[in-house]
FIBA-200521 format. One line per field, with one value per residue (C-alpha): x, y, z; residue number from 0. Coordinates in nm, 2 decimals. Example, Ala and Ser with C-alpha at 12.3 -4.5 7.8 and 13.67 -1.06 7.14 Angstrom:
FIBA-200521
px = 1.23; 1.37
py = -0.45; -0.11
pz = 0.78; 0.71
k = 0; 1
***
This chain:
FIBA-200521
px = 4.46; 4.28; 4.35; 4.06; 3.94; 3.69; 3.58; 3.88; 4.14; 4.32; 4.27; 4.43; 4.18; 4.28; 4.17; 3.83; 3.73; 3.91; 4.21; 4.04; 3.80; 3.52; 3.28; 3.09; 3.37; 3.46; 3.68; 4.00; 4.11; 4.47; 4.62; 5.00; 5.22; 5.37; 5.63; 5.53; 5.39; 5.03; 5.16; 5.35; 5.11; 4.98; 5.21; 5.05; 4.74; 4.96; 5.15; 4.87; 4.68; 4.32; 4.00; 4.02; 3.72; 3.87; 3.91; 4.17; 4.17; 4.47; 4.39; 4.66; 4.71; 4.61; 4.92; 5.23; 5.57; 5.87; 6.08; 6.33; 6.08; 6.08; 5.71; 5.60; 5.27; 5.11; 4.77; 4.87; 5.20; 5.45; 5.72; 6.01; 6.27; 6.09; 6.07; 6.44; 6.54; 6.32; 6.48; 6.83; 6.76; 6.60; 6.29; 5.96; 5.70; 5.36; 5.12; 4.82; 4.86; 4.89; 4.59; 4.72; 4.57; 4.52; 4.36; 4.00; 4.03; 4.20; 3.93; 3.66; 3.83; 3.87; 3.51; 3.39; 3.62; 3.49; 3.14; 3.22; 3.42; 3.16; 2.89; 3.09; 3.20; 2.88; 3.03; 2.78; 2.72; 2.97; 3.20; 3.46; 3.80; 3.98; 4.34; 4.68; 5.04; 5.19; 5.01; 4.76; 4.69; 4.62; 4.39; 4.20; 4.15; 4.04; 3.79; 3.64; 3.61; 3.42; 3.19; 2.92; 3.01; 2.97; 3.30; 3.42; 3.74; 4.01; 4.39; 4.64; 5.00; 5.26; 5.02; 4.98; 4.73; 4.67; 4.46; 4.35; 4.12; 3.90; 3.96; 3.91; 3.54; 3.46; 3.61; 3.31; 3.09; 3.27; 3.26; 3.32; 3.49; 3.74; 4.10; 4.43; 4.72; 5.09; 5.40; 5.78; 5.94; 6.23; 6.03; 6.23; 5.95; 5.63; 5.72; 5.61; 5.50; 5.26; 5.11; 5.06; 4.87; 4.64; 4.60; 4.50; 4.24; 4.08; 4.08; 3.94; 3.65; 3.57; 3.72; 3.79; 4.17; 4.44; 4.78; 5.10; 5.44; 5.76; 6.12; 6.18; 6.14; 5.90; 5.80; 5.56; 5.74; 5.61; 5.48; 5.26; 5.13; 5.05; 4.86; 4.68; 4.59; 4.45; 4.25; 4.11; 4.02; 3.84; 3.64; 3.53; 3.57
py = 3.83; 4.07; 4.44; 4.67; 5.02; 5.09; 5.45; 5.66; 5.42; 5.11; 4.83; 4.49; 4.24; 3.90; 3.63; 3.48; 3.14; 3.19; 3.41; 3.70; 3.83; 3.57; 3.45; 3.63; 3.67; 4.00; 4.26; 4.41; 4.73; 4.84; 5.16; 5.19; 5.48; 5.78; 5.68; 5.32; 5.15; 5.02; 4.67; 4.75; 4.59; 4.31; 4.04; 4.09; 3.90; 3.59; 3.61; 3.68; 3.40; 3.51; 3.32; 3.15; 3.34; 3.68; 3.91; 4.18; 4.50; 4.72; 5.06; 5.25; 5.62; 5.86; 6.07; 5.94; 6.06; 6.17; 5.90; 5.90; 5.74; 5.41; 5.41; 5.53; 5.70; 5.94; 6.01; 6.37; 6.55; 6.62; 6.88; 6.65; 6.91; 7.00; 6.64; 6.58; 6.88; 6.77; 6.42; 6.56; 6.79; 6.50; 6.72; 6.53; 6.69; 6.76; 6.69; 6.80; 7.14; 7.01; 7.05; 6.89; 7.05; 6.71; 6.53; 6.61; 6.50; 6.18; 6.11; 6.16; 5.92; 5.66; 5.69; 5.64; 5.34; 5.18; 5.23; 5.06; 4.78; 4.68; 4.69; 4.48; 4.22; 4.21; 4.29; 4.26; 4.57; 4.59; 4.33; 4.59; 4.66; 4.97; 5.06; 5.14; 5.22; 5.57; 5.81; 5.54; 5.51; 5.88; 5.87; 5.57; 5.76; 6.07; 5.87; 5.71; 6.05; 6.19; 5.90; 5.69; 5.39; 5.07; 4.91; 4.59; 4.77; 5.02; 4.94; 5.22; 5.11; 5.38; 5.67; 6.00; 6.25; 6.49; 6.80; 6.83; 7.12; 6.91; 6.57; 6.64; 6.72; 6.40; 6.13; 6.11; 6.02; 5.68; 5.58; 5.20; 5.16; 4.87; 4.98; 4.82; 5.07; 5.00; 5.22; 5.20; 5.37; 5.47; 5.59; 5.89; 5.98; 5.98; 6.01; 5.78; 6.09; 6.17; 5.82; 5.86; 6.18; 5.99; 5.71; 5.95; 6.11; 5.77; 5.64; 5.96; 5.93; 5.57; 5.39; 5.02; 5.04; 4.78; 4.95; 4.77; 4.94; 4.79; 4.87; 4.94; 5.23; 5.31; 4.96; 4.67; 4.39; 4.04; 4.08; 4.36; 4.14; 3.87; 4.12; 4.26; 3.91; 3.83; 4.15; 4.07; 3.72; 3.84; 4.10; 3.89; 3.53
pz = -5.14; -5.37; -5.44; -5.53; -5.50; -5.23; -5.23; -5.32; -5.17; -5.29; -5.04; -5.00; -4.86; -4.73; -4.48; -4.46; -4.60; -4.93; -4.85; -5.03; -4.77; -4.83; -4.57; -4.30; -4.04; -3.86; -4.04; -3.91; -4.10; -4.03; -4.17; -4.24; -4.12; -4.29; -4.56; -4.58; -4.89; -4.90; -4.85; -4.53; -4.27; -4.49; -4.34; -4.00; -4.12; -4.15; -3.83; -3.58; -3.42; -3.47; -3.54; -3.88; -4.03; -3.95; -4.26; -4.29; -4.51; -4.56; -4.71; -4.90; -4.81; -5.09; -5.11; -5.29; -5.15; -5.36; -5.52; -5.24; -5.01; -5.21; -5.30; -4.96; -4.91; -4.65; -4.51; -4.48; -4.53; -4.26; -4.21; -4.23; -4.15; -3.83; -3.74; -3.80; -3.60; -3.30; -3.32; -3.33; -3.04; -2.84; -2.78; -2.77; -2.99; -2.83; -3.11; -2.91; -3.06; -3.42; -3.66; -3.99; -4.29; -4.46; -4.17; -4.25; -4.62; -4.51; -4.26; -4.52; -4.77; -4.50; -4.39; -4.75; -4.79; -4.47; -4.59; -4.92; -4.75; -4.50; -4.76; -5.01; -4.76; -4.57; -4.24; -3.95; -3.74; -3.46; -3.62; -3.73; -3.56; -3.69; -3.62; -3.75; -3.69; -3.63; -3.86; -3.93; -3.56; -3.54; -3.84; -3.69; -3.36; -3.55; -3.75; -3.44; -3.27; -3.56; -3.62; -3.45; -3.66; -3.44; -3.37; -3.20; -3.11; -3.19; -3.22; -3.18; -3.24; -3.17; -3.22; -3.05; -2.91; -3.20; -3.23; -2.87; -2.93; -3.16; -3.00; -2.63; -2.64; -2.84; -2.62; -2.39; -2.69; -2.72; -2.35; -2.32; -2.65; -2.63; -2.72; -2.76; -2.74; -2.76; -2.76; -2.73; -2.43; -2.65; -2.95; -3.11; -3.35; -3.15; -2.78; -2.51; -2.32; -2.61; -2.59; -2.22; -2.29; -2.52; -2.27; -2.00; -2.23; -2.32; -1.97; -1.84; -2.08; -1.97; -2.27; -2.21; -2.26; -2.27; -2.28; -2.37; -2.32; -2.46; -2.44; -2.81; -3.04; -3.33; -3.42; -3.38; -3.18; -3.16; -2.81; -2.93; -3.22; -2.97; -2.75; -3.05; -3.17; -2.83; -2.83; -3.18; -3.07; -2.76; -2.95; -3.24; -3.13
k = 0; 1; 2; 3; 4; 5; 6; 7; 8; 9; 10; 11; 12; 13; 14; 15; 16; 17; 18; 19; 20; 21; 22; 23; 24; 25; 26; 27; 28; 29; 30; 31; 32; 33; 34; 35; 36; 37; 38; 39; 40; 41; 42; 43; 44; 45; 46; 47; 48; 49; 50; 51; 52; 53; 54; 55; 56; 57; 58; 59; 60; 61; 62; 63; 64; 65; 66; 67; 68; 69; 70; 71; 72; 73; 74; 75; 76; 77; 78; 79; 80; 81; 82; 83; 84; 85; 86; 87; 88; 89; 90; 91; 92; 93; 94; 95; 96; 97; 98; 99; 100; 101; 102; 103; 104; 105; 106; 107; 108; 109; 110; 111; 112; 113; 114; 115; 116; 117; 118; 119; 120; 121; 122; 123; 124; 125; 126; 127; 128; 129; 130; 131; 132; 133; 134; 135; 136; 137; 138; 139; 140; 141; 142; 143; 144; 145; 146; 147; 148; 149; 150; 151; 152; 153; 154; 155; 156; 157; 158; 159; 160; 161; 162; 163; 164; 165; 166; 167; 168; 169; 170; 171; 172; 173; 174; 175; 176; 177; 178; 179; 180; 181; 182; 183; 184; 185; 186; 187; 188; 189; 190; 191; 192; 193; 194; 195; 196; 197; 198; 199; 200; 201; 202; 203; 204; 205; 206; 207; 208; 209; 210; 211; 212; 213; 214; 215; 216; 217; 218; 219; 220; 221; 222; 223; 224; 225; 226; 227; 228; 229; 230; 231; 232; 233; 234; 235; 236
***
């Protein structure tokens, strides 16, 4: 694995013919969630059964959280008190009305990083899969909706429908986009209901969606990883 700056973000690159992103295989870019370190999703590259030449990149979110988060980072800041109150009350948050102040800057940083990554690694057009977990899934979806970048697929792990006013008119522009979406039925942080709203929007716009529901909470269980690996293999194999 190698760790370098691409654009304004630190990125960990692995896989390929040398374990450091070498070769001409497809590229899978996965974004971690709020509060996680930049290394959080890196182990996924080792446990998923994907074509040998597949390369992985794991960008690190630009914002460092306070020391109590153990080195965690964020793509944009959250109102943690509001989140905790909603969890205690058992009231699902409807993020369709949320327009995070830091979303646009995060999207711009990610876009520049993707440009730098694909150029440096020589990724063929249409050989990129973008995705992430939780906040990383939301940013991935936002990036896709604001871009015409050719993609082999999009992976949304425990994400949510965010910023409906801006997102809704953009879904139709990506008709036919292959998507892998997963969500836990008992997720206390980002509700299953919210995932269903996003699912309906994507299906309604003609996205090629594969949806995996599981019985757990806010997590990435092994059956989801198996499904994601199969999705990657089909899109880039």
